[in-house]
N, C-alpha and C positions, 0 to 999 in steps of 0.2 A: 503493500499499499504506499509507495513512495509518493511524494508530492514536491512541487516547486511553486514559489510564488515570486513574481516578479513586480516591482513597483516601478511604473513608467508607463509611457504612452503605448496603448494596445497595438496600434498599427506598426510602430517601430518594433516592438517586441516580436510580433507574429512575423513580420518581414524577415527576421533572422532565424526562424524556426524551420527545420528541415521539412521536406514534402512527406505526406503520408505518415505522420507521427502520432495522430490522435484518432479515436474512435468516435467521439461525440463531442460537439460543441453545444454547451448548455449555458446560456447567459442572459443577463437581464441589463441591456444597455440603458442609459439615460433616455427617457422617452422624448424629451424635448416637447412636452405636451403641456397640459395643465393651464389651458387658457383658451379664450374664444377668439382672440385676435393675435396677430404677429407680435404686437407690442407686449402683450401679457406673456407670451411664450419666451421672448428673448430678453426681457428686462427684469423678470422676477427670478429670485433664487429657488433652488430645489425646495428649501425649507418653506418658503412662501408659497409654493405651488402645491406641495404634497403633505403639509401638516396643517391642522386647524389653527385658527388664531388663538384659541384658548390653551393650546398644548403647553405643558409645563416642562417637558423634556429639553435637554440641551444638545441634542444630536447635531453634529457637524454637517454642513453643507458639502456637496461633492461637486467635482468638476464635469464639464461637458453638457450642461443642461440648457444652454442658451443659443442653440443653433435655430436658424429659421427652417422652413420646411424643405426647401431645395438643398440646403447644406446638410441637413440631417440625412436625406435620402442619398446623397453622394457619399457622405462619411460611411453610412451603413453599407452601401454597395462595395465600397473600397475594403472595409474591414472583413466583410463576409466573403469577399473574393480571395483574400489572404487565408481566411478560415477554411475555405473550400480547398485550397491548395495543401494545407497541412492535414486535412482530413482524409483517411483512407477511403477508397472506392467502397461504397456500401455503408459508410458512416452516416451519421445523422447530425442534424442541427435543430436545436429548440431555442427559440428567441422570444422572450417576454415583450408584450407591448400593451398598450391600452386601446380603447375603442378609436380614439382619434387618429392614432398612428397605424392602425391595422392595415389600411390599404398601401401606404408607403413602404411598410415593412415587407409585405408580401411582394411587392415589386422589386424592392432591393435584393431580397434573398434570391429571386429568380434571375435577375440581372446579374448576380455574382456566380451563377452556374448551377445552383442548387435545384433540385426537383421538389417542388412545394407538394407536401403530402397531406396537410389539413390544418385545422386550428382546434387547439385544446382550450378549455376554460378553467380558470381558477376562481371559484366562488368564495367570496369573504362574508361569512354570516354576520359579522358585526358592523358592516357598512352602515354609514349614517342615513337615516331615511330622509327623504326630501319632499316637502309638502307640495302637492300639485304635480308631481313628476315621478318617473321611475327611479328607483335606487340604483346607483352605480356600483353594483356590488360584484362585478366580474372584472378580472383582467384576462389576457389571452396569451397563448403560447403558440407561436407559428412553428410547425415542424416541417423538416425537409430532409431529403437524403442526397448524398453524393452519388448519383447513378442508382441503379437498381439495389433494392435491399435483399439480403440473404438471411431469411428468417430461420434457416436452419443453424446459422451461427449464433443466434440469440433468440430462442424459441419462447419468448415471454408473451403474455396476454396482458396488455396494459389498458387502463381506463382512459377516457378522454375527458373526464370531469373530475376536478379535485376541489374539495371543500375544507378550508382551514382558516383561521383567523391569523392576521399578521401578529408576530411577536409583540408582547407588551411588557411594560415595567422594565425591570433589570434585564430581561432577556432581549429587549429591543435595542440594537446597537447601530442600526442604520435606518435613515428616514424610509427607504423603500424596501426594507429587509422582507425576504420571503421565508414562509415557514419551512423548517428543516424536514417536516413530515411530508410536505408536497415535493420537496426536492429529492427526498429519498425515493419516491415513486417515479419521478422523472429520470433519474440517472440510471434506472434499470434499462433504458433503451440502449445503454452502453453495454456491450457484452462483458460477461464476467472476466475479471483481470484486465479489462481494457482501460483506456485512458480518456478521462474527461477534461476538456479544455473550457475555461471561462475566462474571457478576455475583459470582463467588467466585473470583477470578483467582489467588489463591495466589502462587507464584512465577513465574506467567506462561506456563506451558507451552502452554495453549490459544492464547494470542496469538502466542507464537513459531511455533507450527504454522501458524496462519492467515496470517501474514505470508509464511512460506516457501512457502506454496501459493497466494499471490497474492490472498488475501483482506484486506479491511480489518478492523480489530479495535477493539472497545470493551471495556475492561476495568474492573472494580470490585473493590477489595480493602479489606476493613475493618482488617486488621492492619497497622499502619504499617511494621513490619520487613519483611513480605513484599511490601508494596506497593513498597518501595524496591528489593528484589531483582527484582521483575517489571519495574519501570521500567528497570533496568540491562540485563536480558536482552532486552527489547523493543528498546532502543537498539542493543545489539550486533547483534541479528538485522537490524535495518535497515541498519547499516553493512556487514554481511557481504553483503546482497543487492545494495547499491549498488556494492560492490567487484567482485561477479561481473558486474553489468551493464557496468561500466567495462571489465572484461577482454574481454567479448564485443564491445563497441563498437570497441575497439582492435585486435581480432584481424584 
């Protein structure tokens, strides 16, 4: 269950990775969404966009959240092109997005050479009700493959709908943190003993899930603060797994 974590620009890091070295790309890029107008999207911080005004936590902002629509589509196409190159034929990509960025995300993934396979949904039970309108209680995961899938290599049957609340309290370490329970299900698309790549690693939830499910992990995080948190969580998870293995061996 080895892992590596790089603090730096994702496009630069991926450009220096060898071809065909990962089995699955599972990532949660900055949505560059959270607004009805271009001004709202490009001038507000991540904290202003994705946390309520009455929030009492002191979570840090993160980089890469102020691109306009065309810039976001161009950036995502570039990074997913590099991700396609480093992924083995038959490998997969899972990319989180919200409802606003769903069309541009599917366009970018296909422009980068991936075969779009479908859309998964992450349901958030504790989403805030909104008077006179529908509750925005879902985010989405676009999934794709690098060419044809070899189901015999990874004969899993995975659901397309996941329901779990975002971590809260002391467990919440990132503004847009995803539940480890959801990520543990998603990383199962990667074959046993395969390698998962997350080029927007944030606080490291994808990596934690990958290690817990017996996969190797490569992470990239641009924001130094969150790279430090991810490094700590990955180390703690590794120690937890080793401790459990010791218990089994001595039992």
